[in-house]
N, C-alpha and C positions, 0 to 999 in steps of 0.2 A: 504494500500500500504506500501511498504518498505521505510524506511527512509535512502535512499542511493543516492549518487550523480548520476545523469543521464547525459550521454553524449548527448549534444544538437544535434549531427548529427543523432540521432535516430528519430528525428522529421522531417527529410528531406523528401521531396516528391520524391527524386531520389532513386529508389530501390537499385542501385549500391552502393550508399553512405551508406545506411542502412545495406546492406549485409556486408560491410567491417568494420562496427563500432563494437567495443567490447561490449558485453552484458553479463548479468548475466545468468548463467546456471540454468535451472529449474525455471525461472521467466518469466513472460510475461510483455511486455512493452505496456502501454496503456495511452495515453494522459499525457505524462510527468512523469509517475511513473512506478515502477516495482511492480508487484503483484505476489504472490505465489498462485498456484492453489491447495493448500492443505488447508483443513479446520482447525478450531481451536478446534475441539472436543477433540483431545488427550490432549491438554493443559488444557481445561476446566474440563475434567473428572479426570485427574491424576496429571499433573504437577502443576497447580495452587493450588489445595487443599493441595498437599504435601508442596509446598512453604509456604502457609498460616499456616500450622500446625507446620512446623519445622523451618521456616526461612531460609532454604537452598534449593538449586536446586536439583532436582532428575536427576540423569544421564540418558541420552537418552537410553543407553544400558539397564539400569535397567527398565526404562519405557517400552521399547520394550519387554523385557522378561515378565513383568507383563501382558501386553496386550496379548502376545502370550500364556501365561499360561491360561488366561481367555478364549481365543478363543479355545484352545485345550481342556480345561475342558468342554466348551459348546458342542464341537464336540463329546467328550466322552459321555456326558449326552445323546445326541441325538442317538449315536451309541448304547448305552446300552438299551435305550427304543426300538429302531428299532430291535435290536437283540432279545430282549425278545418277541416282538410281531411277528416276522417273521421267525426267525431261530430256528428250533426245535433241530437239531443236527449239530452243527458246529465244535465242538472240540476246544481244546486250541490252536492248530496251526492256524486255520482259524481266531480265535479271535485275536491272536497276530498279524497276518498279517493285519487284519482290523485296529488295533490300529496303526501299523507302517505306513499304508497308510494314516491314518488321520494325523499322525505326520509329514510326509515328503512330501506327495503329494501336499499340497498347496504351498510348497516352502518357507513358511514364516520362517521356522527354519533357513534358510540360510541368511535371512535378519538380524537376531539377531547378527550375527558375526560381522557385520560392521554397527551397528546401529547409524544412524545420523539423521538429520532433514528429510531426504527423506524417510527413512524406518519407522519412527514412525507413520505417518498417514496411511501407508499401513498396518502395523500390527494391528493398532487400528481398521481400517476398517475390517480386517479379524476377529477380536474379535467380533465386532458388527454384522457382517454377520453370524458368527457361532451362536451367541445368537439368532438372528432372525430365522435361520433355525431350531434351537432346539425348539423354540416357535411355529413355523409353523407346525412342526411335531406333537406337542401336539394338535394344533388346528385341524389338519386333522384327528387325532385319536379321536376327540370329547371330549378330556379332557379339560374342562373349555374353550371352544372355543373362547369366547369373550375376556377373560383375556389373553389367549395365542396370539390372533390376535393383541391385543393392545400392548403387550410386543414386538411382532415381528415388528409391525409398528414403535414403538419407537426405537428399535435397528437398523432397517434399515434406519430410519431418521438420527440416529447418524452416521451410516456408510457413508451416503452421506455427512455428515458434516466433516468426516475424509478425504474423497477424492470424489470429485463430480462425477466421472465416475461410482460410485456404484448406481447411479440413474437408471441405466439400469436393476437393479434387481427388480424394483417396479412392472413390469408386473406379476412377479411370485406371489407377495403379493396380487395383485388384483385378480389373478386367484384363489388363495386359498380362498380369502374373498368371 
């Protein structure tokens, strides 16, 4: 939970009192404390190691950019494999269009512009999901399927650790398995 002062009116049994009480945005109140519904994975994967190595804090905008680059790179890896396996004659225009769609369709590029605590777990989740999908493609193609499935499972677990709503992607993993 967050170490912040809580207005005692939030514990009221009267819904009208609770509705008029100021609260923190993007935080949930439960039994006297505020909780964020974002996971600690971005901090554990990038922010904490950077702090331990340098003694300084990594800016949120830089962390978001690093996670976005990793997610975009994993998407390009998957696209390259899929293109090689399935597209015989696409041409450079179609390839450029596919890369542009990968860059802008997930809309994560727009989150980098105002990277704060809210955007970091979303972009880190995107990076983990992209890595999971790239590994799933390798598994489906029969290229070291057990290793690819293990990597995909780990990456999807990290995605859930970034933002819990990513748990809804697990049926896809089970279907491939």
